[in-house]
ROZA-306766 format. One line per field, with one value per residue (C-alpha): residue in one letter; chain; x, y, z. Coordinates in steps of 0.2 Angstrom, whole numbers. Layout:
BEGIN
r	[A;...]
c	[A;...]
c1	[X;...]
c2	[Y;...]
c3	[Z;...]
This chain:
BEGIN
r	[X;X;X;X;X;X;X;X;X;X;X;X;X;X;X;X;X;X;X;X;X;X;X;X;X;X;X;X;X;X;X;X;X;X;X;X;X;X;X;X;X;X;X;X;X;X;X;X;X;X;X;X;X;X;X;X;X;X;X;X;X;X;X;X;X;X;X;X;X;X;X;X;X;X;X;X;X;X;X;X;X;X;X;X;X;X;X;X;X;X;X;X;X;X;X;X;X;X;X;X;X;X;X;X;X;X;X;X;X;X;X;X;X;X;X;X;X;X;X;X;X;X;X;X;X;X;X;X;X;X;X;X;X;X;X;X;X;X;X;X;X;X;X;X;X;X;X;X;X;X;X;X;X;X;X;X;X;X;X;X;X;X;X;X;X;X;X;X;X;X;X;X;X;X;X;X;X;X;X;X;X;X;X;X;X;X;X;X;X;X;X;X;X;X;X;X;X;X;X;X;X;X;X;X;X;X;X;X;X;X;X;X;X;X;X;X;X;X;X;X;X;X;X;X;X]
c	[A;A;A;A;A;A;A;A;A;A;A;A;A;A;A;A;A;A;A;A;A;A;A;A;A;A;A;A;A;A;A;A;A;A;A;A;A;A;A;A;A;A;A;A;A;A;A;A;A;A;A;A;A;A;A;A;A;A;A;A;A;A;A;A;A;A;A;A;A;A;A;A;A;A;A;A;A;A;A;A;A;A;A;A;A;A;A;A;A;A;A;A;A;A;A;A;A;A;A;A;A;A;A;A;A;A;A;A;A;A;A;A;A;A;A;A;A;A;A;A;A;A;A;A;A;A;A;A;A;A;A;A;A;A;A;A;A;A;A;A;A;A;A;A;A;A;A;A;A;A;A;A;A;A;A;A;A;A;A;A;A;A;A;A;A;A;A;A;A;A;A;A;A;A;A;A;A;A;A;A;A;A;A;A;A;A;A;A;A;A;A;A;A;A;A;A;A;A;A;A;A;A;A;A;A;A;A;A;A;A;A;A;A;A;A;A;A;A;A;A;A;A;A;A;A]
c1	[521;519;515;508;510;500;509;499;507;499;516;534;529;546;554;542;546;565;562;558;577;584;573;577;595;590;577;589;600;585;590;573;565;567;558;554;548;545;531;522;503;491;476;459;454;466;479;482;492;492;503;497;511;502;503;516;517;529;528;539;540;546;554;540;527;538;551;537;531;549;552;535;538;556;565;572;566;548;548;555;541;528;535;535;518;500;496;501;490;498;490;497;495;497;501;489;495;503;508;519;535;542;558;560;555;539;541;526;528;519;502;491;472;459;454;437;434;444;455;469;475;491;492;507;512;527;519;527;532;524;507;506;493;482;484;480;465;456;462;446;435;444;445;426;422;432;425;408;412;402;412;427;434;449;460;475;485;504;520;538;538;525;516;526;526;508;501;485;482;464;455;439;425;427;434;416;416;434;429;413;423;437;424;413;411;421;436;436;435;450;460;456;464;479;482;478;487;502;501;512;531;529;514;511;494;495;481;482;473;471;477;475;476;481;482;497;498;510;500;490;487;469;464;455;440]
c2	[380;369;350;339;320;307;290;275;258;240;232;238;246;244;251;266;269;270;284;295;295;291;303;321;322;316;329;342;339;342;360;365;361;375;367;349;339;320;317;303;303;299;287;295;313;328;326;308;299;283;283;277;266;263;282;295;313;323;342;351;369;372;386;383;371;364;359;349;341;335;328;318;311;308;308;291;296;298;283;272;279;275;257;253;261;256;274;292;307;323;340;355;371;389;399;413;417;410;416;409;399;381;380;398;402;405;393;400;420;423;431;428;429;415;410;401;383;371;378;369;372;366;369;364;366;362;358;364;348;353;357;340;332;347;347;329;331;341;331;320;335;344;328;325;343;342;325;333;349;353;356;346;336;328;329;319;322;324;327;325;319;309;318;335;340;339;346;344;345;348;352;361;363;382;396;398;381;382;399;391;378;390;401;387;387;371;377;394;387;376;390;402;389;387;406;408;393;394;376;379;383;387;387;390;392;392;393;387;387;369;370;351;334;317;299;290;271;259;258;274;292;298;316;319;330]
c3	[584;599;598;611;607;617;615;619;622;623;622;625;642;650;634;635;653;650;637;651;654;637;626;633;628;610;609;615;600;588;582;576;593;606;621;625;639;640;652;661;663;677;676;677;675;679;692;698;712;700;685;668;662;645;640;639;632;622;623;610;603;586;576;563;557;543;557;566;551;546;563;563;546;544;561;568;585;580;569;583;595;581;578;597;601;598;591;594;594;588;592;583;594;592;608;612;630;645;662;676;673;670;680;680;662;652;637;628;629;612;613;599;596;599;582;586;587;599;612;622;639;648;667;676;695;706;723;739;749;765;756;747;759;757;738;736;748;735;719;719;720;706;695;697;692;676;671;672;663;647;631;637;622;630;646;653;668;663;673;675;693;703;717;716;698;691;675;664;646;640;624;624;611;612;623;631;637;644;653;660;669;674;683;690;709;712;702;709;727;723;715;730;742;730;732;750;756;745;738;723;722;704;691;673;664;645;631;613;597;591;573;569;576;569;576;569;570;562;546;544;549;553;555;572;572]
């Protein structure tokens, strides 16, 4: 079980920014969580040069679904995040395949079957320093293409470090829509340049069944369709 939490703030923005440093050791101490990342986000679609200081992401992998549910309902860590934020979207995901690495390891080695319905994708790249100008030259073109993609339900740029460590989280209506975008001419062109010109020092592409999604606010929880 993997969860991706999108945390939105209208107040407490300085507090939220400090959690980038303060939260990781707290999450590392959660015994039922086997992988965790606290991530900033970018403004606009896809990769972005401009941070979004109102929104952060929390990526966690759990031993099982019960462990995730317990954390989100009872842990002091999550209850404080909920009290400080405007709302939190929690997406429960099941890994169905990933290739590449995240700091030398594949955190999602499980290979399941696509179950139909919504599918989520996390792509992450560590960009070679000397390729940064070339990478960012093509970002506006890539962002425009995903913004116009049919069947896209949601997307947000996420990452650990501005400029050099970039990722995207996206949810698609179904696998067909996701593949249609992946094999579109603009996307294929950019991927071809990534490979040919060696833009990335490290990359990861992972797919997930979307099991369920909720939006938590201070007073209520709403199921997201």
